[in-house]
C-alpha positions as CSV (number, residue, x, y, z in Angstrom):
1,M,1.6,-16.5,14.6
2,N,5.1,-14.4,16.2
3,A,4.5,-12.9,19.6
4,W,6.1,-9.6,18.8
5,N,3.5,-9.2,16.3
6,L,0.4,-10.3,18.4
7,A,2.3,-7.9,20.9
8,L,2.2,-5.2,18.1
9,F,-1.0,-5.9,17.3
10,D,-2.8,-5.5,20.8
11,L,-0.5,-2.5,21.0
12,I,-1.9,-0.8,18.3
13,A,-5.7,-2.1,17.7
14,A,-8.7,-1.2,18.5
15,G,-9.2,-4.7,20.3
16,H,-13.1,-5.0,21.6
17,R,-12.8,-1.8,23.3
18,P,-12.1,1.6,20.9
19,D,-12.2,5.0,21.0
20,S,-14.2,6.0,19.2
21,V,-12.7,8.6,17.5
22,L,-10.0,6.9,17.1
23,L,-12.4,4.4,15.4
24,W,-14.2,6.8,13.1
25,V,-10.6,8.3,12.2
26,A,-9.1,4.8,11.5
27,S,-12.6,3.6,9.7
28,V,-12.1,7.1,6.7
29,L,-8.5,5.9,6.4
30,A,-9.2,2.3,6.1
31,E,-11.7,2.4,3.6
32,G,-11.0,6.2,1.8
33,S,-7.4,7.2,1.4
34,T,-6.5,5.2,-1.2
35,W,-9.3,7.4,-3.4
36,V,-7.4,10.9,-1.8
37,C,-4.2,9.1,-3.1
38,A,-6.1,8.7,-6.3
39,A,-7.2,12.3,-6.9
40,L,-4.0,13.4,-5.9
41,I,-2.6,11.4,-8.4
42,A,-5.1,12.8,-11.1
43,A,-4.2,16.4,-10.5
44,V,-0.6,16.0,-10.8
45,A,-0.9,14.4,-14.4
46,W,-4.0,17.0,-14.9
47,K,-1.9,20.2,-14.4
48,R,1.4,18.9,-15.6
49,P,1.1,17.0,-18.6
50,A,4.7,16.8,-19.2
51,V,4.2,13.8,-15.9
52,R,1.8,12.1,-17.4
53,A,3.5,8.9,-19.2
54,R,5.2,8.6,-15.7
55,V,2.3,8.8,-13.9
56,A,0.5,6.7,-16.8
57,F,3.3,3.6,-16.2
58,V,2.9,4.5,-12.2
59,L,-0.6,3.2,-12.6
60,V,0.4,0.3,-14.5
61,V,2.7,-1.3,-12.6
62,A,0.8,-0.7,-9.4
63,A,-2.2,-2.4,-11.4
64,L,0.3,-5.2,-11.2
65,A,1.5,-5.0,-8.1
66,S,-2.5,-5.8,-6.8
67,P,-2.9,-9.5,-8.4
68,L,0.4,-10.1,-7.0
69,S,0.3,-9.5,-3.5
70,R,-3.2,-11.3,-3.9
71,E,-1.7,-14.3,-5.3
72,L,1.1,-14.3,-1.8
73,A,-1.7,-14.0,0.2
74,A,-3.4,-17.2,-1.0
75,A,-0.4,-19.0,-1.0
76,I,0.8,-18.4,2.3
77,D,-3.0,-17.8,3.8
78,A,-2.2,-16.4,7.0
79,P,-5.9,-15.2,8.9
80,R,-6.5,-11.8,9.4
81,P,-7.3,-10.5,12.9
82,F,-10.5,-10.6,12.9
83,M,-11.0,-14.0,11.9
84,L,-9.0,-15.0,15.0
85,G,-11.5,-13.6,17.0
86,L,-8.7,-10.9,18.4
87,S,-10.7,-7.9,17.4
88,P,-14.2,-7.5,16.3
89,E,-14.8,-6.5,12.1
90,Y,-15.1,-2.6,12.3
91,L,-14.6,-3.0,8.4
92,A,-16.8,-4.5,6.3
93,H,-14.2,-7.9,5.1
94,G,-14.3,-10.6,3.4
95,A,-12.2,-13.6,5.1
96,R,-9.3,-14.5,2.7
97,A,-6.1,-14.0,4.0
98,G,-4.3,-10.9,5.2
99,L,0.0,-11.6,4.8
100,P,1.1,-9.2,2.7
101,S,-1.7,-6.2,2.6
102,T,-2.8,-5.5,-1.2
103,H,-3.7,-2.1,-0.3
104,A,0.5,-1.7,1.3
105,T,1.2,-2.8,-1.5
106,V,-0.1,-0.7,-4.1
107,M,0.0,1.9,-1.7
108,F,4.2,1.8,-1.2
109,T,4.7,0.9,-4.7
110,V,3.0,4.0,-5.8
111,A,4.5,6.3,-3.3
112,F,8.3,4.6,-4.2
113,M,8.1,5.3,-7.6
114,L,6.3,8.8,-7.9
115,I,9.1,9.7,-4.6
116,A,11.8,8.1,-7.5
117,D,11.2,11.3,-9.6
118,P,12.3,14.6,-8.7
119,R,9.3,15.7,-10.6
120,L,6.6,14.1,-8.4
121,R,8.6,13.5,-5.4
122,A,6.5,15.9,-3.3
123,V,3.8,13.9,-4.5
124,G,5.4,10.4,-3.7
125,L,5.6,12.1,-0.1
126,A,2.7,12.3,0.5
127,V,1.1,9.5,-1.3
128,L,3.4,7.6,1.5
129,A,2.4,9.9,4.8
130,I,-0.7,8.6,3.6
131,A,-0.3,4.9,3.1
132,V,1.5,4.7,6.0
133,A,-1.2,6.1,8.4
134,T,-3.3,3.5,6.2
135,A,-2.1,0.6,7.1
136,W,-2.2,2.0,10.9
137,A,-6.0,2.4,10.4
138,R,-6.1,-1.0,8.4
139,V,-4.6,-2.5,11.8
140,Y,-6.7,-0.5,14.3
141,V,-9.7,-1.9,12.8
142,G,-8.4,-5.5,12.9
143,V,-8.2,-6.1,9.3
144,H,-4.2,-6.8,9.5
145,F,-1.9,-7.1,11.6
146,P,1.0,-5.0,11.7
147,V,3.1,-7.7,10.0
148,D,0.6,-7.4,7.0
149,V,0.8,-4.1,6.0
150,A,5.2,-4.4,6.8
151,A,5.4,-7.1,4.3
152,G,2.7,-5.0,2.2
153,A,5.2,-2.0,2.2
154,L,8.0,-4.5,1.8
155,L,6.8,-5.9,-2.0
156,G,5.6,-2.7,-2.5
157,A,9.1,-1.1,-2.5
158,C,10.8,-4.9,-4.0
159,V,8.6,-3.7,-6.5
160,A,8.5,0.0,-7.5
161,A,13.1,-1.2,-7.3
162,I,12.1,-3.7,-10.3
163,A,9.9,-1.6,-12.7
164,Q,12.7,0.9,-12.1
165,A,15.2,-0.5,-13.1
166,A,13.1,-1.8,-16.2
167,L,12.6,1.6,-16.8
168,A,16.4,2.4,-16.4
169,G,17.2,-0.6,-19.1
170,V,14.5,0.6,-21.2
171,A,16.2,3.6,-21.2
172,R,19.8,2.9,-21.9
173,L,18.4,0.9,-24.7
174,R,17.4,3.7,-26.4
175,R,20.2,5.5,-26.1
176,R,22.9,2.9,-27.5
177,P,24.0,3.8,-31.0
178,E,22.8,1.5,-33.4
179,S,24.9,-1.6,-34.5
């Protein structure tokens, strides 16, 4: 374990003496923020039919990012803070590997893909803000190290970039004249 990762965890996490208000806020964010993002995305898709196909594509890519993150975490097999006794398990969570964070991977994938579409940029920025808050919360409640959520954010950015490139490639092929 890197010393800087442990030092940053000690700085951010609740540890063994949490602030009760921060612990409540972090717990709510860590467990419920994905529902807030889903509601935002559903509302946009409901109100703006022109973006529904894009939203569906974003959700499909996010659904693919999740098992990718889990498989990488299983291969890396890095323990979570509560598994090492560095923090109590403030959030009920399985004792599976946590690097990269799947929550971070999916939320940042969605945020970056929405931001890439000018019609959805405002919603994407809101999802990005929620993703950052969720990343903090999951470290605070002891289910992730900072490097776990940073790796999830990076993986999400990579997945989003690959999906964007694939989408651009398909668009170029569709514009090409028949030979």
